[in-house]
MDTraj code that builds the backbone (N, CA, C; nanometers):
import mdtraj as md
import numpy as np

residues = "MET LYS GLU LYS PRO GLU ILE ILE TYR THR GLU TYR LEU GLN LYS SER PHE SER GLU CYS PRO THR GLU ARG LEU LEU PHE LEU SER VAL ILE LEU GLN ALA LEU LEU ASP ALA THR LYS PRO THR ALA SER ASN GLU THR ASP ILE SER ILE VAL SER ARG ASP GLN ALA LYS GLY TRP PHE PHE ALA THR ALA GLY VAL THR CYS SER ASN PHE GLU TYR VAL CYS GLU ASN ALA ASN LEU ASN PRO LYS TYR VAL ARG GLY PHE ALA TYR LYS VAL LEU GLN SER LYS GLU ILE LYS TYR VAL ARG LYS ARG ILE ASN LYS LEU LEU SER LYS TRP VAL ASP TYR GLY TYR VAL ILE ASP ILE LEU".split()
xyz = np.array([
    [0.0957, -0.1149, 0.0052],
    [0.0044, -0.0048, 0.0162],
    [0.0846, 0.1322, 0.0112],
    [0.0613, 0.2178, -0.0898],
    [0.1621, 0.3378, -0.1015],
    [0.0985, 0.4354, -0.0018],
    [0.2105, 0.5053, 0.0790],
    [0.1609, 0.6083, 0.1846],
    [0.1301, 0.7526, 0.1058],
    [0.0431, 0.7682, 0.1862],
    [0.0076, 0.9385, 0.1489],
    [0.1358, 1.0328, 0.1646],
    [0.1526, 1.1147, 0.0658],
    [0.2480, 1.2043, 0.0718],
    [0.2340, 1.3169, 0.1889],
    [0.1582, 1.3494, 0.2110],
    [0.1524, 1.4235, 0.3818],
    [0.1923, 1.3568, 0.4570],
    [0.1644, 1.2268, 0.5112],
    [0.2399, 1.1538, 0.6155],
    [0.3611, 1.1573, 0.5999],
    [0.4417, 1.1433, 0.4676],
    [0.5578, 1.1288, 0.4461],
    [0.6268, 1.2769, 0.4806],
    [0.5773, 1.3774, 0.4536],
    [0.6142, 1.5070, 0.4872],
    [0.6294, 1.5355, 0.6208],
    [0.5487, 1.5255, 0.6918],
    [0.5296, 1.5611, 0.8356],
    [0.5941, 1.4847, 0.9238],
    [0.5903, 1.3442, 0.8746],
    [0.7158, 1.2464, 0.9360],
    [0.8571, 1.2914, 0.9311],
    [0.8866, 1.3230, 0.7943],
    [0.9997, 1.3846, 0.7645],
    [1.0671, 1.4982, 0.8732],
    [0.9523, 1.5721, 0.8698],
    [0.9816, 1.7114, 0.9412],
    [1.0178, 1.6794, 1.1044],
    [0.9270, 1.5705, 1.1571],
    [0.9418, 1.5263, 1.2688],
    [1.0995, 1.4557, 1.3136],
    [1.1320, 1.3687, 1.2092],
    [1.2630, 1.3043, 1.2314],
    [1.3905, 1.3954, 1.2302],
    [1.3870, 1.4909, 1.1194],
    [1.4665, 1.5711, 1.0623],
    [1.5009, 1.6887, 1.1957],
    [1.3953, 1.7124, 1.2547],
    [1.3968, 1.8550, 1.3622],
    [1.4026, 1.8045, 1.4970],
    [1.4076, 1.6755, 1.5347],
    [1.3647, 1.6356, 1.6563],
    [1.5115, 1.6803, 1.7549],
    [1.6427, 1.7014, 1.6880],
    [1.7352, 1.7032, 1.7675],
    [1.8379, 1.8283, 1.7274],
    [1.7545, 1.9591, 1.6511],
    [1.8137, 2.0428, 1.5930],
    [1.8415, 2.1926, 1.6614],
    [1.9328, 2.2745, 1.6486],
    [1.9541, 2.3963, 1.7414],
    [1.8107, 2.4738, 1.7644],
    [1.7837, 2.5270, 1.8712],
    [1.6623, 2.5985, 1.9087],
    [1.6439, 2.7277, 1.7878],
    [1.7709, 2.7888, 1.7404],
    [1.7442, 2.8767, 1.6595],
    [1.6778, 2.8417, 1.5155],
    [1.7509, 2.7063, 1.4726],
    [1.6732, 2.6545, 1.3638],
    [1.5217, 2.6154, 1.3723],
    [1.4754, 2.5754, 1.5056],
    [1.3338, 2.5448, 1.5553],
    [1.2633, 2.6765, 1.5213],
    [1.3071, 2.7697, 1.5364],
    [1.2214, 2.8978, 1.5536],
    [1.2091, 2.9458, 1.4054],
    [1.3107, 2.9301, 1.3350],
    [1.2695, 2.9441, 1.1617],
    [1.2031, 2.8519, 1.1150],
    [1.1762, 2.7075, 1.1528],
    [1.1216, 2.6361, 1.1039],
    [0.9624, 2.6455, 1.1818],
    [0.9373, 2.6927, 1.2800],
    [0.8320, 2.7066, 1.3210],
    [0.7474, 2.8547, 1.2471],
    [0.8228, 2.9270, 1.2184],
    [0.8104, 3.0468, 1.1293],
    [0.7305, 2.9743, 0.9881],
    [0.8060, 2.9187, 0.9223],
    [0.7658, 2.8270, 0.8050],
    [0.6428, 2.7642, 0.8353],
    [0.6272, 2.6491, 0.9459],
    [0.4899, 2.5844, 0.9683],
    [0.3913, 2.6606, 1.0176],
    [0.3986, 2.7811, 1.0732],
    [0.2853, 2.8655, 1.1091],
    [0.2162, 2.9600, 0.9975],
    [0.3178, 2.9769, 0.9092],
    [0.2872, 3.0417, 0.7999],
    [0.1862, 2.9355, 0.6894],
    [0.2446, 2.7884, 0.7294],
    [0.1381, 2.6683, 0.6332],
    [0.0033, 2.6587, 0.7072],
    [0.0229, 2.6802, 0.8266],
    [-0.1063, 2.6734, 0.9190],
    [-0.1972, 2.8190, 0.8734],
    [-0.1296, 2.9060, 0.8528],
    [-0.2095, 3.0641, 0.8413],
    [-0.2586, 3.0452, 0.6748],
    [-0.2033, 2.9839, 0.5883],
    [-0.2289, 2.9829, 0.4467],
    [-0.3313, 2.8676, 0.4164],
    [-0.3503, 2.7513, 0.5010],
    [-0.4314, 2.6846, 0.4795],
    [-0.5539, 2.6597, 0.5938],
    [-0.5604, 2.7799, 0.6721],
    [-0.6838, 2.7780, 0.7407],
    [-0.8241, 2.7739, 0.6838],
    [-0.9060, 2.7110, 0.7306],
    [-1.0131, 2.7028, 0.6712],
    [-1.0859, 2.8449, 0.6621],
    [-1.1830, 2.8177, 0.5536],
    [-1.2623, 2.9735, 0.5183],
    [-1.3954, 2.9239, 0.6019],
    [-1.4624, 3.0648, 0.6812],
    [-1.5770, 3.0486, 0.7500],
    [-1.6619, 3.1549, 0.6682],
    [-1.7854, 3.1018, 0.6924],
    [-1.9012, 3.2221, 0.6076],
    [-1.8957, 3.3674, 0.7056],
    [-1.8376, 3.3433, 0.8499],
    [-1.8508, 3.4539, 0.9117],
    [-1.7279, 3.5140, 0.9367],
    [-1.6034, 3.4676, 0.8824],
    [-1.4585, 3.5356, 0.9036],
    [-1.4497, 3.6848, 0.8551],
    [-1.3718, 3.7453, 0.9250],
    [-1.3390, 3.8852, 0.9129],
    [-1.2739, 3.9174, 0.8034],
    [-1.2382, 4.0428, 0.7474],
    [-1.1692, 4.0603, 0.6117],
    [-1.0117, 4.0218, 0.6520],
    [-0.9996, 4.0538, 0.7833],
    [-0.8418, 4.0430, 0.8370],
    [-0.8159, 3.9020, 0.8197],
    [-0.9000, 3.8187, 0.8441],
    [-0.8691, 3.6937, 0.8313],
    [-0.8338, 3.6510, 0.6825],
    [-0.9026, 3.6875, 0.6161],
    [-0.9163, 3.6764, 0.4701],
    [-0.7762, 3.7166, 0.4082],
    [-0.7412, 3.8248, 0.4765],
    [-0.6151, 3.8873, 0.4180],
    [-0.4804, 3.8243, 0.4492],
    [-0.5003, 3.7852, 0.5878],
    [-0.3870, 3.7213, 0.6705],
    [-0.3737, 3.5931, 0.5697],
    [-0.4754, 3.5172, 0.5437],
    [-0.4601, 3.3848, 0.4698],
    [-0.3953, 3.3870, 0.3515],
    [-0.4299, 3.5311, 0.3016],
    [-0.3939, 3.5608, 0.1357],
    [-0.2201, 3.5887, 0.1523],
    [-0.1939, 3.6376, 0.2448],
    [-0.0649, 3.7235, 0.2795],
    [0.0190, 3.5825, 0.3065],
    [-0.0314, 3.4804, 0.3759],
    [0.0309, 3.3527, 0.4173],
    [0.0557, 3.3018, 0.2684],
    [-0.0234, 3.2970, 0.1952],
    [0.0379, 3.2157, 0.0665],
    [0.1316, 3.2882, -0.0329],
    [0.0789, 3.4267, -0.0177],
    [0.1848, 3.5103, -0.0750],
    [0.3222, 3.4834, -0.0603],
    [0.3598, 3.5172, 0.0831],
    [0.4659, 3.4606, 0.1449],
    [0.5667, 3.3602, 0.0828],
    [0.4845, 3.2395, 0.0504],
    [0.5497, 3.1372, 0.0152],
    [0.6002, 3.1275, -0.1269],
    [0.4931, 3.2026, -0.2106],
    [0.5098, 3.2320, -0.3872],
    [0.5719, 3.3533, -0.4077],
    [0.5927, 3.4433, -0.3328],
    [0.6725, 3.5900, -0.4111],
    [0.7960, 3.5466, -0.4621],
    [0.8103, 3.5996, -0.5727],
    [0.9318, 3.5932, -0.6373],
    [1.0434, 3.6893, -0.6641],
    [0.9901, 3.8040, -0.5689],
    [1.0781, 3.9528, -0.6070],
    [1.0358, 4.0337, -0.4778],
    [1.1220, 4.1251, -0.4483],
    [1.0881, 4.1973, -0.3591],
    [1.1090, 4.1552, -0.1945],
    [1.0671, 4.2611, -0.1218],
    [1.1241, 4.2116, 0.0133],
    [1.0426, 4.1145, 0.1075],
    [0.9477, 4.0463, 0.0656],
    [0.8637, 3.9338, 0.0777],
    [0.9450, 3.8352, 0.0353],
    [0.9882, 3.8190, -0.0839],
    [1.0738, 3.7021, -0.1461],
    [1.1956, 3.7013, -0.0647],
    [1.2842, 3.8049, -0.0200],
    [1.3924, 3.8099, 0.0320],
    [1.3561, 3.7517, 0.2092],
    [1.2527, 3.7932, 0.2599],
    [1.2182, 3.7756, 0.3970],
    [1.2150, 3.6085, 0.3874],
    [1.1205, 3.5441, 0.3036],
    [1.1012, 3.4254, 0.2694],
    [1.2480, 3.3323, 0.2898],
    [1.3263, 3.3876, 0.1851],
    [1.4516, 3.3267, 0.1608],
    [1.5398, 3.3172, 0.2813],
    [1.5230, 3.4239, 0.3367],
    [1.6295, 3.4375, 0.4776],
    [1.5938, 3.3588, 0.5908],
    [1.4364, 3.3132, 0.6029],
    [1.3880, 3.2374, 0.6616],
    [1.4117, 3.0886, 0.6341],
    [1.3999, 3.0781, 0.5231],
    [1.4240, 2.9317, 0.4996],
    [1.5840, 2.8842, 0.4973],
    [1.6756, 2.9649, 0.4650],
    [1.7974, 2.9717, 0.4793],
    [1.8310, 2.9608, 0.6477],
    [1.7778, 3.0128, 0.7124],
    [1.8383, 3.0109, 0.8521],
    [1.7478, 2.8780, 0.8943],
    [1.6445, 2.8413, 0.8190],
    [1.5941, 2.6945, 0.8712],
    [1.6731, 2.5999, 0.8233],
    [1.7795, 2.6134, 0.7312],
    [1.8703, 2.5239, 0.6830],
    [1.7838, 2.4408, 0.5564],
    [1.6827, 2.4994, 0.4875],
    [1.6075, 2.4507, 0.3905],
    [1.6269, 2.5185, 0.2653],
    [1.5990, 2.4551, 0.1408],
    [1.6204, 2.5018, 0.0082],
    [1.4805, 2.5741, -0.0032],
    [1.4851, 2.6855, -0.0370],
    [1.3610, 2.8052, -0.0521],
    [1.2658, 2.7290, -0.1762],
    [1.3363, 2.6686, -0.2767],
    [1.2611, 2.6115, -0.3811],
    [1.1726, 2.5030, -0.3178],
    [1.2576, 2.3837, -0.2572],
    [1.1855, 2.2774, -0.2012],
    [1.0661, 2.3304, -0.0799],
    [1.1001, 2.4498, -0.0077],
    [0.9931, 2.4813, 0.0850],
    [0.8730, 2.5205, 0.0031],
    [0.8980, 2.6226, -0.1151],
    [0.8155, 2.6384, -0.2115],
    [0.6949, 2.5247, -0.2615],
    [0.7928, 2.4264, -0.2833],
    [0.7343, 2.2904, -0.3622],
    [0.6139, 2.2120, -0.2509],
    [0.6925, 2.2232, -0.1316],
    [0.6048, 2.1726, -0.0260],
    [0.4968, 2.2393, 0.0068],
    [0.5038, 2.3610, 0.0277],
    [0.3950, 2.4578, 0.0358],
    [0.2768, 2.4427, -0.0638],
    [0.3321, 2.4343, -0.1758],
    [0.2296, 2.4042, -0.2949],
    [0.1521, 2.2866, -0.2853],
    [0.2243, 2.1784, -0.2858],
    [0.1776, 2.0488, -0.2499],
    [0.0887, 2.0329, -0.1097],
    [0.1219, 2.0949, -0.0030],
    [0.0441, 2.1135, 0.1019],
    [-0.1176, 2.1924, 0.0547],
    [-0.0861, 2.2943, -0.0137],
    [-0.2092, 2.3557, -0.0687],
    [-0.2964, 2.3028, -0.1692],
    [-0.2485, 2.2379, -0.2500],
    [-0.3277, 2.1277, -0.3220],
    [-0.3815, 2.0207, -0.2958],
    [-0.3289, 1.9786, -0.1602],
    [-0.3780, 1.8333, -0.0990],
    [-0.5116, 1.8524, -0.0553],
    [-0.5768, 1.7316, -0.0794],
    [-0.7222, 1.6785, -0.0339],
    [-0.7191, 1.6530, 0.1078],
    [-0.5983, 1.6671, 0.1614],
    [-0.5796, 1.6325, 0.3036],
    [-0.5498, 1.7202, 0.4205],
    [-0.5903, 1.8717, 0.3628],
    [-0.5329, 1.9780, 0.4472],
    [-0.5857, 1.9597, 0.5940],
    [-0.6697, 1.9268, 0.6094],
    [-0.7052, 1.9216, 0.7667],
    [-0.6402, 1.8122, 0.8479],
    [-0.5811, 1.6991, 0.7802],
    [-0.4833, 1.6180, 0.8288],
    [-0.3344, 1.6662, 0.8520],
    [-0.3016, 1.7371, 0.7239],
    [-0.1958, 1.7927, 0.7539],
    [-0.1763, 1.9114, 0.8749],
    [-0.2581, 1.9789, 0.8799],
    [-0.2710, 2.0826, 0.9835],
    [-0.2418, 2.0279, 1.1389],
    [-0.3387, 1.9436, 1.1277],
    [-0.3282, 1.8362, 1.2516],
    [-0.1658, 1.8151, 1.2877],
    [-0.1266, 1.7472, 1.1782],
    [0.0237, 1.6962, 1.2157],
    [0.1121, 1.8253, 1.2285],
    [0.0846, 1.9430, 1.1735],
    [0.1835, 2.0323, 1.2069],
    [0.1498, 2.0905, 1.3391],
    [0.0273, 2.0909, 1.3698],
    [0.0141, 2.1688, 1.5089],
    [0.0766, 2.0674, 1.6168],
    [0.0592, 1.9134, 1.6029],
    [0.1051, 1.8184, 1.7013],
    [0.2532, 1.8381, 1.7026],
    [0.3329, 1.8556, 1.5787],
    [0.4770, 1.8833, 1.5671],
    [0.5069, 2.0131, 1.6595],
    [0.4239, 2.1151, 1.6318],
    [0.4388, 2.2453, 1.7001],
    [0.4369, 2.2369, 1.8432],
    [0.3421, 2.1625, 1.9001],
    [0.3158, 2.1448, 2.0257],
    [0.4200, 2.0639, 2.1291],
    [0.4789, 1.9636, 2.0004],
    [0.5994, 1.8598, 2.0922],
    [0.6850, 1.9882, 2.1117],
    [0.7297, 2.0539, 2.0281],
    [0.8417, 2.1635, 2.0431],
    [0.8211, 2.2202, 2.1492],
    [0.7050, 2.2939, 2.1939],
    [0.6496, 2.3342, 2.3426],
    [0.6747, 2.2566, 2.4307],
    [0.6096, 2.1234, 2.4281],
    [0.6367, 2.0304, 2.5619],
    [0.7802, 2.0151, 2.5913],
    [0.8863, 1.9917, 2.5026],
    [1.0044, 1.9792, 2.5108],
    [1.0825, 2.0986, 2.5686],
    [1.0139, 2.2094, 2.5791],
    [1.0671, 2.3549, 2.6280],
    [1.1422, 2.4186, 2.5209],
    [1.1601, 2.3870, 2.3926],
    [1.2361, 2.4634, 2.3000],
    [1.1825, 2.5920, 2.3196],
    [1.0580, 2.6261, 2.3230],
    [0.9920, 2.7657, 2.3047],
    [1.0688, 2.8270, 2.4055],
    [1.0929, 2.7879, 2.5468],
    [1.1346, 2.8650, 2.6351],
    [1.2853, 2.8744, 2.6096],
    [1.3470, 2.7977, 2.5528],
    [1.4930, 2.8116, 2.5280],
    [1.5015, 2.9384, 2.4340],
    [1.4248, 2.9501, 2.3325],
    [1.4233, 3.0812, 2.2265],
    [1.3996, 3.1769, 2.2975],
    [1.3137, 3.1587, 2.3799],
    [1.2816, 3.3337, 2.4239],
    [1.3642, 3.3890, 2.5462],
])
top = md.Topology()
chain = top.add_chain()
for i, resn in enumerate(residues, 1):
    res = top.add_residue(resn, chain, resSeq=i)
    for name in ("N", "CA", "C"):
        top.add_atom(name, md.element.get_by_symbol(name[0]), res)
traj = md.Trajectory(xyz[None], top)
């Protein structure tokens, strides 16, 4: 039976970053939070700010020029990730039919980092 790509991605993140420096975790958290923001489900009663925030998160991943692109590349480099890979990963997540599952896995990963005290070390 073929594994779902989303499972592979989140397991890769969990295995790869379980013992990395806290500074790297900070930048990885920025990327994962942007993925959560970009994949936030729409709601009939959501505010304009929520809509704009979701669109800005998506734009952050796919900007190819300007300050937004530079910021994205800076975050990727400090997370020790190739920006092209992260963009491809984000695209696959956004196109996935399993967004709810992927969001759950990202939240679980981020909460593990908090449970291990990484957030306290960063602050």
